[in-house]
C-alpha positions, 0 to 999 in steps of 0.5 A: 774413098773406095766409092769415090774411086769406083765412081771415077774409075771407068771400065773399058769394054771387053769381049761381049761388051763386059768390063775389061779394064778399070781405068783410074788416073795416076793423079787421082791416087794421092801421094802420102809423105813418109820417112823415105819420100812419098807413098801412093797407095792403091785404093783398096776397092781396086786391090792392095799395095802401093808405089813408093817414091824415094829421092836418091840424089838430085835427078835420081829417084827410086820407085818400088811398086807392089800391087795385087789388084782385084780388078784388071786395072789401067792406071793412066798418066801423062808425062811431059818433062822439061828434060828427057828421062831414062827409066831402069825397071827390074821385074821381080814378080809378075808383069805389067804392060804400058800401052801408049796412046801413040801405039807404043807398048812396053812389057815389064816381066819378072826376071828382066831389066827393061831400060826405056827413055822418054821426054813425053809419054801418055798412056796407061800401065796395065795390071791383071787381076789376081797377078801380084806384081813387084817392080823396082824402078830407077828414074834418072834425068839426062842431066844425071847421065851427063854428070856421071857418064859424060855429055857425049855418052847418051845422045843416041838414047833420046833421039825419038819421041814417045817411049823408046825401049833401049834394052830388055834382057835378064836381070844381071846377078849383081843387080838382082842381089842389090834389088833383093836387098832394096826390097827388104830394107829395114835400116833407120834414118840416115843409114837407110838413105845411104844404103838405098843410094849404094844399092841404086848405084850398084844396079845402075852400074850393072845394068847401064852398059848400054851407055858404053861405046858401041863395039862391033859384035862378032857375027854368028851364023844361024846355025851357031845361034841355034846351037847356043839356044840348044846349049842354054836349054840343056843347062836349064833342063839339066841344072841338077847334074849339068854338063861341063862347058866342054861337054856342052860345046861338043853336044851342040857341035861348036867349040868352047870359045865360040860357045862362050862368045855366043852366050855373052852376045845373045844372053849377056851371061856365061854358061856358068853364071846361067847355071848358078842363077838357075840353081839359086832361084830354084832353091829360093823358090823351094825354100820359100814355098815348102820350108824344107831343110837347107840340105834338101834344097841343096840336093834338089838343085845339084849340090852334094854338100849343104855347106857349099850350097849355103856359101853360094846362096849367101854370096848370090842373094846376100842372105842365108838359105835358112833365113828364106826358110824361116820367112816362108 
């Protein structure tokens, strides 16, 4: 199989005429049935990993991609659906790039939810060698949207040809919890199907506010926007011993109410939620990479009491910090 792949995969010229990207068609990678749907393994000559396709309900599919490529790889495809589709992609690790033949481009990054729509799309999804990628996608048709949100909720999402970026923003806390549970699923048989459906719908409920009625957002001056970015940077830098919202607003020169409005409009979060998310992800990385004691991780991210940290961690991720420590 490896020799066949390397014969059909074609290198794209890079700087100095050297091969840069190995290209292989998605239709050249076989789909293997399994208990959850289909698995499409990455040929071992090109790296490790697979994409798993699991039907959730009519017109809704859950796709989980885990790749660790040994070559700069471009997987080409052409989609010409009879019905437009919306795809919600959650980047959990690494990054990939879709490069369309018509010049459209989408970057999928870790920590971000990207919502795209298309009816026809032709191009390549590119993965850099040595950079592991974990992405969860929910692919749904316009019929699914019409059934769940109403026929008048989404015509504006499908008013262009090619791939259109509807939204690109940090993954919400609710969607992140559901995504982590989906990525570590271990339930058997029918229970697994029910679990996948529940978590998939939770992600869509959290990330598809782009389908709601358009409400005129308050307008802010460049000075206010700059102040909000400074406030966010302060929270990211000082998460171990953070200022209160009142102190934060005073330091950047605006009032608390306006600061909260700015965070909601610019970052789709609140100062408190951003602080919590930063602390939790810093702690997760520390526990996973060093297997340190839970109390050490709690102190490292600014918690005085390990019990408070453990409760917050479990509520945020749905698992205990000690389980991450043992897994690492």
